[in-house]
C-alpha positions in Angstrom: -6.0 -12.6 -14.0 -3.7 -10.1 -15.3 -1.6 -8.1 -13.5 -0.7 -4.5 -14.7 1.7 -3.4 -12.3 3.4 0.3 -13.1 5.8 2.7 -11.2 5.1 6.3 -10.8 6.9 9.0 -12.6 10.2 11.0 -12.8 9.9 12.8 -9.3 11.4 15.5 -7.7 14.0 13.7 -5.7 14.6 11.6 -8.9 16.2 15.5 -10.1 17.7 16.3 -6.8 19.5 13.0 -5.5 17.3 12.5 -2.5 16.8 9.4 -1.0 13.1 8.7 -1.5 11.2 6.0 -0.1 8.6 7.2 2.3 9.6 10.8 1.9 6.8 12.2 -0.2 8.0 14.1 -3.0 5.5 15.3 -6.2 6.0 14.7 -9.6 7.9 16.5 -11.7 6.2 18.1 -14.7 7.8 15.6 -16.8 7.0 12.9 -15.0 3.1 13.9 -15.2 3.5 13.8 -18.5 4.6 10.2 -18.6 2.0 9.3 -16.0 -0.3 10.4 -19.0 1.0 8.6 -21.6 1.3 5.8 -19.7 -3.2 6.3 -19.1 -4.0 6.7 -22.7 -2.0 4.0 -24.0 -3.6 1.5 -21.3 -6.7 2.9 -21.8 -6.6 1.7 -25.3 -4.6 -1.3 -24.8 -4.9 -2.9 -21.3 -8.2 -1.5 -19.9 -8.2 -2.2 -16.4 -11.1 -2.8 -13.9 -9.7 -1.6 -10.6 -6.5 0.1 -9.3 -4.6 0.1 -6.7 -2.6 2.7 -5.3 0.3 3.3 -2.9 -0.9 6.6 -1.4 2.2 8.5 -1.4 2.0 11.3 -3.7 4.0 10.1 -6.2 2.1 7.6 -7.2 -1.3 8.4 -6.2 -1.5 11.0 -8.7 -0.3 8.8 -11.4 -3.2 6.9 -10.2 -5.5 9.6 -10.1 -4.5 10.2 -13.8 -4.9 6.5 -15.1 -8.2 6.7 -13.1 -9.7 9.7 -15.2 -8.4 8.2 -18.4 -10.0 4.9 -17.7 -12.9 5.8 -15.3 -12.9 2.4 -13.3 -12.4 2.6 -9.5 -9.7 3.5 -7.6 -8.4 2.6 -3.6 -5.7 3.8 -2.2 -4.0 0.2 -0.1 -1.0 1.3 2.2 0.8 -1.9 2.4 1.8 -0.4 -1.4 3.9 2.0 -0.3 7.6 2.0 -1.1 10.4 0.2 1.6 10.1 2.4 5.2 13.9 4.1 4.9 13.3 6.0 8.0 15.8 8.3 8.8 17.2 8.2 5.3 13.8 9.4 3.6 14.2 12.5 2.3 18.0 12.9 2.6 20.7 13.7 0.2 22.4 10.9 -1.0 25.9 12.3 -0.3 24.6 12.9 3.5 23.4 9.7 4.2 26.7 8.6 3.0 28.6 10.1 5.5 26.2 10.2 8.1 24.7 6.3 8.1 27.3 4.6 6.1 26.4 0.9 5.5 28.1 -2.3 7.1 31.0 -3.6 5.4 29.0 -6.5 2.8 25.9 -4.4 4.0 22.9 -4.2 6.2 21.9 -7.8 6.8 18.4 -8.8 5.6 16.9 -9.3 9.2 18.2 -5.8 10.5 15.8 -2.7 10.2 17.3 0.7 9.0 16.6 3.4 12.2 13.0 4.0 12.3 12.5 2.3 9.3 11.8 -1.5 8.1 14.5 -4.3 7.6 14.5 -5.7 4.1 13.0 -9.1 5.4 10.5 -6.8 6.7 9.5 -5.0 3.4 9.4 -8.5 1.5 7.0 -10.1 3.9 5.0 -6.9 3.3 5.2 -7.2 0.0 3.9 -11.1 0.4 1.6 -10.3 2.7 -0.6 -8.0 0.1 0.3 -10.1 -3.1 -1.7 -12.9 -1.5 -4.6 -10.1 -0.1 -4.5 -9.2 -4.1 -4.7 -12.9 -6.0 -7.5 -13.7 -3.2 -9.9 -10.2 -3.3 -9.4 -9.7 -6.9 -8.8 -12.7 -8.4 -12.2 -13.1 -9.8 -11.5 -10.3 -12.3 -9.5 -10.2 -15.7 -7.4 -7.3 -15.0 -6.3 -5.3 -12.1 -4.0 -2.3 -12.1 -1.4 -1.6 -9.4 0.6 1.5 -9.2 3.6 1.6 -6.9 6.9 2.2 -6.5 10.4 0.2 -7.7 11.6 -1.2 -4.6 7.8 -2.5 -4.3 7.8 -3.8 -7.6 11.2 -5.6 -7.7 10.0 -7.6 -4.5 6.2 -8.2 -6.6 8.2 -9.8 -8.9 10.4 -11.9 -7.1 7.5 -13.6 -5.1 5.5 -13.4 -8.4 8.0 -16.0 -9.8 8.4 -17.7 -5.8 11.5 -16.7 -5.0 12.7 -15.9 -1.8 13.6 -12.9 0.5 17.2 -13.6 0.1 17.7 -14.0 -3.5 19.6 -11.7 -4.9 17.9 -10.5 -8.0 16.5 -7.0 -8.9 14.2 -5.8 -11.1 14.2 -2.6 -12.4 11.3 -0.5 -13.4 12.1 2.9 -15.2 9.3 5.9 -15.0 5.9 4.8 -15.4 7.5 0.9 -16.5 4.8 -1.1 -16.9 5.3 -5.2 -16.6 2.3 -7.5 -17.6 1.8 -10.6 -15.3 -1.0 -13.3 -15.4 -2.0 -16.1 -13.0 -3.7 -18.7 -15.3 -4.8 -21.7 -12.8 -1.7 -23.1 -11.6 0.6 -21.3 -13.5 2.4 -17.7 -13.7 2.9 -16.1 -16.9 5.2 -12.7 -17.4 3.9 -10.9 -20.5 6.6 -8.2 -20.4 8.5 -6.2 -18.0 9.3 -2.6 -17.7 7.5 -1.7 -21.4 8.2 2.1 -21.2 6.6 1.8 -25.5 4.7 4.6 -24.3 7.2 7.6 -23.9 8.7 6.4 -27.4 
């Protein structure tokens, strides 16, 4: 089973310097163009059998563009949403740093942000949906997941067997594509964060 995991394109929050998370900003015109290029590239090279997507607008629009190109089924899965950043959602980074500064040494992983989730809760949500996806779609040759940077970083940690306490972070550019494979008892990384379709 191969898993394509894809980040959405540029969103309006990226341009405005806003905390995004659960704030539902749309893609910019550039983000739409990035998604169209990604979809065309995947259609030509890595046709999936099903697309799973976060329902947040920036991801769902990219997934709809991918569905239009590939013609395969699109299923929205709420557990694929980005980190629930609570009171920070939609707030400028400057205002957030002023009103809600991080404690010295950072927030402990088990303590949630106000009205949101903790890093530990986020990790376990991703871990749960990871195993659900393997169980429900493991009979397919290739699936695509369209989600968000924080979600993807945790997904890759879980794929690699890392713990919630591990400090590794996996960066994903706009419409960056990762290709993973689960082969019997082996987990294979074919490539990470490819943006070849944008060149």
